[in-house]
DOTOR-963898 format. One record per atom (N, C-alpha, C): residue in three letters; x, y, z. Coordinates in steps of 0.2 Angstrom, whole numbers, plus 5000, padded with zeros to 4 digits. Atoms other than C-alpha are relative to their C-alpha. Layout:
BEGIN
ALAXYZ;...
This chain:
BEGIN
VAL499650055003;VAL529055435271;VAL500750035002;SER499449974999;SER530555555274;SER500349985007;THR499950024993;THR530455515293;THR500349935001;ALA499950085000;ALA530455325290;ALA500749994997;ARG499450015004;ARG531955345278;ARG500650035005;ALA499549984995;ALA532955445291;ALA500149965005;ALA499950054995;ALA532655325304;ALA500449944998;ALA499650065003;ALA533255175293;ALA500750024999;GLU499349985001;GLU534855275288;GLU500350005007;GLY499750004994;GLY535155305306;GLY500249935003;SER499950074997;SER534955125311;SER500649964996;ALA499550035005;ALA536055075296;ALA500750035003;GLU499449974998;GLU537455195302;GLU500249975007;ALA499950034993;ALA537255125320;ALA500349935000;ALA499850075001;ALA537454945314;ALA500850004997;ARG499350005002;ARG539054995304;ARG500550025006;GLY499649984994;GLY539755085320;GLY500249945005;ASN499950054995;ASN539654925330;ASN500449954997;ARG499650045003;ARG540654825317;ARG500750025001;ARG499449985000;ARG542454815318;ARG500350024993;PRO499749985006;PRO543454905305;PRO500349944996;ARG499750055004;ARG543954795291;ARG500850014999;ARG499349995001;ARG545854765290;ARG500249964994;VAL499750035006;VAL546754725274;VAL500749995001;ARG499350014998;ARG548454645276;ARG500349974993;GLY499650035006;GLY549654615261;GLY500449945001;ILE499650064999;ILE550454445259;ILE500450004994;ASP499650015005;ASP551954415249;ASP500149935000;PHE500050075000;PHE551754245243;PHE500749974997;SER499350035003;SER553554235235;SER500549995006;ARG499650024994;ARG554154235254;ARG499649975005;PRO500550034995;PRO553154105263;PRO500349995007;THR499750014994;THR553354075281;THR499749935003;LYS500250064998;LYS553253895285;LYS500449985007;PHE499650024995;PHE554653885298;PHE500050075005;THR500049944995;THR554753995314;THR500750035000;GLN499349974999;GLN556254115317;GLN500449965004;GLU499650044995;GLU556854005331;GLU500349934996;GLN499850055004;GLN556953855319;GLN500550024995;LEU499549985005;LEU557853955306;LEU500750025003;ARG499449984996;ARG559054015319;ARG500449945001;ARG499750064998;ARG559453835324;ARG500349974994;ILE499850025006;ILE559653785306;ILE500650044998;GLU499449955002;GLU560853935303;GLU500649985004;ARG499450014996;ARG561953895318;ARG500349934998;ALA499850075002;ALA562053705313;ALA500450014994;HIS499650005006;HIS562653755296;HIS500650055000;GLU499349974998;GLU563953875303;GLU500549955002;SER499650064998;SER564653725311;SER500349964994;PHE499950035007;PHE564553635294;PHE500550034996;CYS499549965004;CYS565453775286;CYS500849995002;ARG499350014998;ARG566953755297;ARG500349934999;THR499750075001;THR567153565296;THR500149994992;ALA500050015007;ALA566753565277;ALA500650044997;ALA499549965002;ALA568053705274;ALA500749965002;LEU499450044998;LEU569353595283;LEU500149944995;ARG500050055005;ARG568953445272;ARG500250024993;LEU499949975007;LEU568953545256;LEU500750025000;ALA499349975000;ALA570653625261;ALA500549945000;GLY499550065001;GLY571453455263;GLY500049974993;GLU500050035006;GLU570853395247;GLU500350044994;ALA499749955005;ALA571353555237;ALA500750025002;ARG499349984998;ARG572953575247;ARG500150085000;THR499949934999;THR572553765250;THR499550025005;ASP500549974995;ASP571553875262;ASP499350014996;VAL500749995003;VAL569653865259;VAL499650035006;GLU500449974996;GLU568453975268;GLU499349994998;LEU500750015001;LEU566553935269;LEU499650035005;GLU500349964995;GLU565354045277;GLU499250014998;VAL500750005001;VAL563454055279;VAL499850084998;LEU500149945002;LEU562854215270;LEU499350025002;ASN500749994999;ASN560954205271;ASN499649945001;LEU500550065000;LEU559554085276;LEU499350035000;THR500649975001;THR557854125270;THR499549954998;GLN500550045003;GLN556154045266;GLN499850034993;LEU500249985006;LEU555654055248;LEU499649954996;THR500350065004;THR554553965235;THR500549974996;TRP499550035004;TRP555453845224;TRP500250044994;SER499949965007;SER555253955208;SER500550065002;VAL499549944999;VAL556054105217;VAL500749985002;ALA499350034998;ALA557453995225;ALA500449994994;LEU499750015007;LEU557853935207;LEU500250064997;ALA499849945004;ALA557854105200;ALA500650045003;GLU499449974997;GLU559154165213;GLU500649975000;LEU499450045001;LEU560354035209;LEU500450034994;PRO499649985005;PRO561854085199;PRO499949964994;PRO500150045006;PRO561654035181;PRO500649954998;ASN499450055001;ASN563453945179;ASN500149975006;SER499950044994;SER563253815193;SER500049934998;LEU500150075000;LEU563453635196;LEU499549985005;PHE500550014995;PHE561953565204;PHE500049925002;GLY500050084997;GLY561953405216;GLY499349995002;ILE500650034997;ILE560353315218;ILE500249955006;VAL499850034994;VAL560453255236;VAL499449965003;ARG500650044997;ARG559353115243;ARG500050005007;VAL500049994992;VAL558753135261;VAL499649935002;ASP500250064997;ASP558452965270;ASP499950015008;PRO500750005003;PRO557152955278;PRO499850074999;PRO500550045003;PRO555953005270;PRO500049984993;GLY499950025007;GLY556652975253;GLY499950064995;THR500149945005;THR556453155246;THR500750024998;HIS499349975003;HIS557853265238;HIS500050075002;VAL499849934999;VAL558653435241;VAL500550014995;LEU499649985005;LEU559653535229;LEU500650035003;LEU499449974998;LEU561453585232;LEU500350034993;SER499849975006;SER562153715220;SER500750035002;VAL499449984999;VAL563953765218;VAL500250044994;GLU499849965006;GLU564553905206;GLU500649964997;LEU499450045004;LEU565653825192;LEU500750035001;LEU499349974999;LEU567053955195;LEU500349975006;ALA499750024994;ALA567253895213;ALA500149924999;VAL499950075001;VAL567053705207;VAL500750004996;ARG499350005004;ARG568453745194;ARG500650015004;ALA499449984996;ALA569553825206;ALA500249945004;LEU499850064996;LEU569453675218;LEU500349944996;VAL499850055004;VAL569653555204;VAL500750014997;GLU499349985002;GLU571253645197;GLU500549995006;ARG499650014994;ARG571953645215;ARG500149935001;MET499950084999;MET571653455216;MET500449974995;LEU499650025006;LEU572553435199;LEU500750035001;GLY499349984998;GLY574053525207;GLY500150074997;SER499949945003;SER573853695198;SER500150055006;ALA499949954995;ALA574553845208;ALA499650074998;HIS500249945003;HIS573753975197;HIS499249994999;VAL500750015001;VAL571853975199;VAL499650074999;ALA500349945001;ALA571554155196;ALA499750014993;SER500150005007;SER571354125177;SER499549954998;VAL500450065002;VAL570153975178;VAL499350034996;PRO500649975003;PRO568754005165;PRO499449965003;GLY500650034997;GLY566953975173;GLY499549994995;ASP500650015004;ASP565853975158;ASP500049954995;SER500050065004;SER566453825148;SER499849945003;ASP500250064998;ASP565853655149;ASP500649965004;LEU499550044996;LEU566753535162;LEU500249944996;THR499850065003;THR567753395154;THR499849945005;GLU500150064996;GLU567453215160;GLU500449995006;ILE499550004993;ILE568953225172;ILE499850055005;GLU500249954995;GLU568353385179;GLU499449995003;LEU500650024997;LEU566653325181;LEU500149945005;ALA499950054995;ALA567253175190;ALA500350025007;LEU499749974994;LEU568253275202;LEU499550055003;ALA500549954997;ALA566853405204;ALA499549955004;ARG500450054996;ARG565753255209;ARG500349985007;ARG499750014994;ARG567053215222;ARG500050065005;VAL500149944995;VAL566953395229;VAL499350005003;LEU500750004997;LEU565053385230;LEU499949955005;THR500050064996;THR565253215238;THR500250025007;THR499749974994;THR566353295251;THR499650045004;ILE500549954997;ILE565153435255;ILE499449965002;VAL500650044997;VAL563653315256;VAL500249965006;GLU499950044994;GLU564553195268;GLU500150055006;GLN500049954994;GLN564953345280;GLN499350035001;LEU500749984999;LEU563153405277;LEU499649955003;SER500450064998;SER562453235281;SER500150005008;HIS499950004992;HIS563353245299;HIS499650055003;THR500349944997;THR562553415302;THR499249985000;TRP500850015001;TRP560753355296;TRP499949945004;GLU500150064996;GLU560953185306;GLU499950035007;GLU500149964993;GLU561153295322;GLU499450045001;LEU500549955000;LEU559953425317;LEU499349965000;LEU500650035002;LEU558553315310;LEU499949935000;GLY500150075000;GLY558953135311;GLY500049974994;VAL500050035006;VAL559153105293;VAL500750004997;THR499350005004;THR560653065281;THR499950024993;LEU500049975006;LEU561153135265;LEU500449964995;GLU499550035005;GLU561853055249;GLU499950034993;LEU500049975007;LEU562353125232;LEU499749964995;ASP500350045005;ASP561153055219;ASP500250014993;GLY499849985007;GLY561653145204;GLY500350074999;THR499849935002;THR562353305196;THR499750024993;ASP500349975006;ASP561753425183;ASP500350074999;VAL499849935001;VAL562353585175;VAL499450054998;HIS500549975003;HIS560653635169;HIS499450005005;VAL500549994995;VAL559353705182;VAL499349984998;GLN500650015003;GLN557953675170;GLN499849925001;ASN500150074999;ASN558253485172;ASN499849985007;VAL500150024993;VAL557953495191;VAL499350035002;GLN500749984997;GLN556153495198;GLN499949955005;LEU500150054993;LEU556053425216;LEU499450025003;THR500649984997;THR554453515221;THR499650044995;SER500449955004;SER553053625214;SER500350065000;PRO499849935000;PRO553453805209;PRO499850045006;SER500249964994;SER552453865224;SER500249975006;GLY499950034993;GLY553153745237;GLY500550045004;THR499649964995;THR554053815252;THR500749975000;THR499350034999;THR555953795253;THR500450045004;ILE499549964997;ILE557353855263;ILE500650014996;GLY499449985003;GLY558753945254;GLY500650015004;LEU499449994996;LEU560453935262;LEU500550024996;PHE499549985004;PHE561654035254;PHE500750015003;SER499350004997;SER563554015257;SER500450034996;ASN499449975004;ASN565154095251;ASN500649955001;ILE499450045000;ILE566653985247;ILE500650044997;GLY499449955003;GLY568354075245;GLY500649975002;
């Protein structure tokens, strides 16, 4: 009995030796990879060009120097992307034609207020409060700022993807914006306006 048992254990060890070792790889589902690095680089280069042209348009409307630069481009899930947005922001819901879907444009209220104040002729924007609600006049001018950004972005996306963009609406509460499922893959393009 012991000889048969030893032979069985030896054949089991030999069978295990012929198998490949198991590999376990950790996957971070909060950072999906739907787009290749080359696609991301192409998108980033196109948006760097957008930043230059949009800054010129915004500078003309605000009658002051405006700088706009790409800070980061990354793939995220929708829930993580929303969590990374600044809490005091103005959100533009932008329609993409074709295929008739939407993207989200977010601009911090402090930047929106500074641009609106400059559009209204103020020379001192250092003391602009960023946490109070926008008045109807400020909201109308803020929509104009978002429309300017979306128009310039539309030129970039038309060259890049063959689609056009149009501002569908605005909101100041991110809870009201649900464009995809929380686990849907999105691209977060973070820019700085100054």
